[in-house]
N, C-alpha and C positions, 0 to 999 in steps of 0.2 A: 444589490447593494454594494458599493465600490467603498475600498479602503481608505480613498481621500488621501490626505497629507501622510498616513501610516506607511504608504510605499517609500517614501523618504527617510525612514526610521530604520535602526538596527534591528535585525531580528528578534532579540531578546527585548525590546522595546515594544516591539510589534506583537509580541505575544500577549503584553499584558495590555496595551491600550485600544487595540484594534477590535472591533464589535461592542464599542461601549458609546456610539453617538446614539443615533434615534432621538426619543423625546427624553430621554434620561441622562443626558451627559450632564457631568456636575453633580448629579443626585443622589444616584445611587452605583456602587461597584459593578454588582451583577445585575443585568436586566432582570424583571419581573417574569415569572412562568406563567405565560399567557394560554390557558387552557380554554380554547372555543374553537367550536366546530361551526358557528354562525356569526357573520359579520354584520350588523346594521347600517343601513344607508339613512343621511339624512332627509331624501325624497327621491321621487323619481328621476329627476334630473342626475342626481348624485350617483344613483344606480346603475344610470345609463353611460355615464362618464367612465364609472370605473370598468365598466365592461372590456375599454379600449385599453386600460392602465395594466396591461400584465407585466408586473415587475414588483420585487421586494420594496416594501414600503408601503405598498398600496392595500389597506384592507380589500379584501373580494368574498372568500369564502376559506375556512378553515385549511381546505387541502394544498392551499397555495402559502402557508404558513401565518406567521402574524411577530411580533417583536422579538421574541426567543428566537425562534428559528432564524428570521432577517440577522440577528446579532451574529449568532455563528457563522451563516454566510458570509457576513461583512470581514468576520475577522479571517476566514480561512481565504478571502480572495487577496486580503490584505499581505497576506503570508507568501504567495504565488503571484511572482513579479510577471506582468504579461497578462493576468487575468481580468478580463472584465466581469465576470460573476462566477457563482459556484451554486450548484445542484446539491442538494441532499437526499438521500436513499434511506432506506431502511437498515441496509446491511452492505459490506463491502462487496459480495457478490451481484447485488442489486445496482450498484453503483457500475460493475463493469458492464454487465450484460444491459442495462440501461442506456448507457454510453454508446455500446456496440449498436444496440438496435436504434437508436438516433442517426448513426453514421451510415449502416447498411440496410440496403434492399434485396429483396429477391434477385437471385441472379449475379449477385456479387462474391467477389472472391476475399476472403479475409485472412491473412497471413499471421500466425502465431508464433511466437517464438517458443521454441520445443520446451525451454525451461520455465514457463510460464505457470503460476497457480493451478493446481488440479482442477478447481471447480470452473477457471474460466475454461481450460482444456475440454471438461464435461461439456460447457454452454456450447461451444462451438461443435462438438460432436453431435449434439443432442438439439437443443431449442433450436438453436441457428440454421442446423442442418434441415429441420422441419418447415423452416421460413424459406428454404432454396438458397440459403446461403453457403455456399462452398469453402470448406477450411482448407487450409495447408500449412504443416508445420514444416519450421525450418531451424537451424542450427546458427543463433545469433552470433556466434563467434564466426562464422564463414561467410564472410560479405560477398564472396563471388557465387557462393549459393544462393545467398539471399536474393540477390540480384536478378539471377536466373528464375526465381519463383515467382516472380513479378508477369502477369499478362495484362493484356488489355481491360479484362474485368475488373482487376485488383482494387479494392477501393480503401482497404484499411489495411493497419501493420499493428498487432497487439503485442505490445514489447512489457517487459518487466527488469528491472535492476535492484539489485543483483537476483539472478536466477532463484526461483523457489527452490527450496532445500537445499542445491548444490552450491548456491551463491555465486555463480560466474560474473563479472561484471563485463558487460558489453558496451561498443561503443556507440552511446546512445545517439551522441549528436550526430555521426556519420551516418548511423539506419535512419535516424529522424531526416537527415538531409536526403537519402537515398529514396525515402518513401516520397516526399515533397518533390522531388525532380520525377518521379513516377504518376505523378498525381493521385498519391493516396495519402491518407489520413493518420497519423502517428497518435497510438494512445498509448499511453503509460501507466502499469500500475506502479505507483512510488509508494508503497506502504512502508516499506522497508527504511528508507531516509527520510521520508517526509519532505513536502517543500523546502523545510529548515536545511537539511542535508543535500538535497538536490533539487534545484528548481527549475522543473521540468521544461516550462515553457521557454525559459531563457535559453536551455540547451536544446531547443528546435523543436519539441514535442507538440503538437495541437491539441491535446487532451490530457489532462494530469488526474489521475485516480488514487484514493486512497481509503483504505479501509480505516475507517475512525476509531473501531473497534479497538484498534491496537492501541498505537502510541499516543493519539490525539485523546482519546476515553482516556487511557492510561491505568484504568482501575478495575478492569474485567467485570464492570457492570453494565454495560450499555453496549448496543450492536449498532451500527450505521457506517454510511459510506458517504464519498461527495466526488464531484467532478468538478474540474474549473476550468476554462479555455477562455481564449479570446472571444471579442463581440459574435463573429459567425457563429463558431460552434456553441457558443453558452448558448444560443437562442434556440439552437436546435437540442441542446441537451433538455434545456428548460420543459421546451413544448413536449419533448417527448417523454419526459418524467409526469407531465400532468397527464397527458392521455393515457398514462399506463396506471395513474392513479397514486404513485407513489409519494409518500408524507412520512414524515417522522415526527413524533410526540415532542411537544414543548419540553416535556420533563425530560426527556432523552438528552434533546439539544442542551438543557441548561447542564446536564450532565459533562458532556461531550467539550461544551465551552468553558467549566470549570477546569477539566482535565488539559485544556489547552494553555492555560495560563501557567502549569509547572511543566510543560512538555521538555522546553528547553533544558531545565535543570536534570530532569528523569533522564533525558537522553545521555546527557552529557555522561553521569554517572554509570548508567548502564553501558556507554560505550566503554570507558575506563575498564571496569569492571571486566568487561567480555575480550579486551585484548589483554588483559592478565592472565585470563583463563585460556584463552586460546594460545598463548606462550607456555602456560603449563604444561596444556595437552600435548604440546608439540614437542615435547619434551620426554612424553612418555614411551616406552617402547611398545605397548598396546597398541597405540595409535600410528595408523598407516600416513592417514592426511589429516590436516586442520582446513576445512573450509570454510576460510574468513577474508574478505578482502582487506579487513584492518591490519592482518598479519604481515609483517615484513617478509619480503624474501616468498611472498606465494605469486603465481602468475598473473592474479589479479589487482595485486596492491598499487602498481604504479598508475592505471587507469583508475582506480578508485581515488588515490591522489589528485590526480588531474582534474576531474570532473566533479567530485563532491565536497561539500562543507562539513560533513560530518557522517557519522556511522548511526549504530544500535547496539542493541544487544543480542541480536541473533545470528547463530551461525550453526556451523555441523561440524563434526568428524566423523573419520571411517575409522574402523577397528582393523588393525592389521591381520588379516584372516579370521580363524574363529566360525562361529555360527550363531543364528538366531537366539539358542538357546544361551550363551555367555552373552550376548548383547541384553537379553533379558534379566540375567542375573546383576548385570549394572545397573540397569533402569530400575529393577526392583528392589536395590539397595539403597538408594539415594531416599533420603528424608528432607531435605531443603527444595529440592526439586521435585515439584508435581509431574505427575504423568498427564497430558492433556492436550487439546488443540488449542489453536489461537496462541498469540504472544503479545508482547509489547505492553504487558499490565508490570505493577510495583512485585508480583511474583516470579520466582525462577521456574520454569518447566523443562521436561525432557520429554521427546518423542522418538522412539526408532522409527524409522522408515526405509522402505525398499524402493530404488530409482526406476527401476527396469518396467513395471506396470505403466508410469508416467513419461515415457520418453521414447518417440518416434524418429528424431532426426540425429540424437545427439547418442554418442556413445556412453556407455557404463558396465564394468569401469572404464575411467578415462583413459584415453591413451597414454602408453608409458607405466601404468599402473600394475600392481600384479593381479591376475584373474581372480584372486580370493579376497580383493581388497572392496568389498561391497556392503557390507554390514556397518550402517549410517544411524548416526543419532543426531538429532537437532536439539541446541540446546537456546531457550530464550531466557536470559540474563535480567533479573529484578534487580531490587534495590538492597539485598542482602549484602552482608560485609564479604567482600570477595576471601579473605581466607575462611570465612566458614564454608564458603560453596566451596573452594578448592579440596577442604578436609571432607566433605561429602563425595564428592566426585573420587577421592582418594580412596573412600569406604566402599564405593562402587567398583572399582577395580579390584580391589581386595576380594570383592564377592566374585567379580569375573575370573580371577585367577585361583579362587578355592576350588571351581568347576575342573 
């Protein structure tokens, strides 16, 4: 269901007003939670007529959704300029794999950015390979090597920006343009910035994928993913999701829609706090590199400024030398930062990570770095006071230095 006039309004307004049409406009602020597996028809003629109307807003069967899911789809579509519709999936990974399966078939070649989300890499090396789809990893910062990776069987390119864990910003408009010139579909994991910070379809991508589990849900209590696209690929995504039996519960859709309303103000605060912490970490003698495009002077900052409308609270830093034991002393000493996967919620998280196992084409340590600059930590900044978070990190560094 399209966003209608919402596309003409500014993003902050769209966050509040989109997804509130249906039959409830002017009656309730939040669409009711419709729990129903079975939809009933007036008569046989009604039954037959609805078989040919495969669209949001048309009751058919619970697996195709109902007003709660349709409202969320409408809101997400309104936030993605150029989108004809949005499909929901039970997780971010389900959205990634579902979108790839809608595009690819046996014998095709998929190009995967080497800094993509690890489960995306695993899906390419596992499930998609079983279906006869060949994958090739490429360095998204090396355009010459990227172009050379194409062949006459290349049908799709899987991109992510910034890169997972290591936060490189690649030139998405250029990479998407090359893919289109080569006859390939470009898919983008846009979870970091969301459509608010990076309007993926406007930047040339064909399909924009978001793990709604993260910023959109925003409260670490729901898992969901989405894919938005123009008319051609939206129809393929929709049919593919239906054939796979993908469905989200109305209760989860209501949680994500609720989180969407406040996403803008949460992202603004988390971005501001993340920049303050990145600048503080950049001044620490124990830190070799801060991996954040928000930070002026970093290699990715200029491209981020050119292409993005905003940021978020996720970034990484690399310790100067040391070892895993020192890294663990730092992380274990933190009190405000929990240790856990995921990100984008209201709470701050810290996660130690190693890059070598999830890279095939990009060097680590990076060119120009010291050979010992390899022990990294990813931070997800929540809504706590920035000075409290800095004090917590200072205690972590004190524990690191005590070793």
